[in-house]
C-alpha positions in Angstrom: 12.1 14.7 -1.1 10.6 11.4 -2.0 9.9 10.7 -5.6 8.4 7.8 -7.4 9.0 7.0 -11.1 7.2 4.5 -13.2 8.7 3.6 -16.6 11.1 6.5 -16.2 8.3 9.0 -15.7 7.4 10.8 -12.4 4.3 9.3 -10.8 1.5 11.5 -9.6 2.2 13.2 -6.3 2.1 10.8 -3.4 1.4 12.1 0.1 3.8 11.2 2.9 1.4 8.4 4.0 1.0 7.1 0.5 4.8 7.0 0.1 5.2 5.2 3.4 2.5 2.7 2.4 4.3 2.0 -0.8 7.6 1.5 1.0 5.9 -0.9 3.5 4.5 -3.0 0.7 7.9 -3.0 -1.1 9.8 -4.0 2.0 7.3 -6.9 2.7 8.6 -8.5 -0.5 5.3 -10.2 -1.4 4.2 -11.1 2.2 0.7 -10.2 3.2 0.5 -7.2 5.5 -2.7 -7.0 7.6 -4.6 -3.7 7.8 -3.8 -3.6 11.5 -0.1 -4.0 10.8 -0.1 -1.3 8.2 -2.0 1.0 10.6 0.8 0.4 13.1 3.7 0.7 10.7 2.5 3.5 8.5 0.2 5.6 10.7 1.8 4.8 14.0 -1.1 3.6 16.0 -3.0 0.5 16.9 -6.8 0.0 16.5 -8.0 -2.6 18.9 -11.6 -1.8 18.0 -11.0 -2.4 14.2 -12.8 0.9 13.4 -10.0 2.6 11.4 -9.0 -0.1 9.0 -10.9 1.7 6.2 -8.2 4.3 6.4 -5.8 1.7 4.9 -8.3 0.7 2.3 -8.8 4.3 1.1 -5.0 4.9 0.9 -4.5 1.7 -1.0 -7.2 2.8 -3.5 -5.5 6.1 -3.9 -2.1 4.5 -4.4 -3.6 2.3 -7.1 -5.1 5.4 -8.8 -1.8 7.3 -8.7 0.3 4.4 -9.8 -1.9 2.7 -12.4 1.0 0.6 -13.8 1.6 -0.9 -10.3 -2.1 -1.2 -9.5 -2.6 -4.8 -10.7 0.3 -5.9 -8.4 -1.2 -4.4 -5.3 -3.3 -7.4 -4.3 -6.1 -7.5 -1.8 -6.0 -10.7 0.2 -9.5 -11.4 1.4 -9.8 -11.2 5.2 -6.1 -10.8 5.6 -4.8 -7.5 4.1 -2.6 -6.5 1.2 0.5 -7.6 -0.6 2.6 -6.4 -3.5 3.1 -9.2 -6.0 4.9 -9.6 -9.3 2.7 -9.6 -12.4 3.4 -13.3 -13.0 2.1 -14.3 -9.6 -1.5 -15.0 -8.6 
């Protein structure tokens, strides 16, 4: 069972994909992960047409909703993807 705690309290239930997305962002240690890379690493498929990248956007939005304390640290990098940053970084 995968559980996430924020400030000692259990976070809202994360789906398996939501948890895998969080793990991918944490493992990247602040590096930008493209939507395509996340599709491959988390969902296990490539998207040469670029038609499924909204899947990543929707899951990132849900992750921000379920972990509001972490939401400001999940940064959108325009035309590049997403990264998890520390609060003191821009």
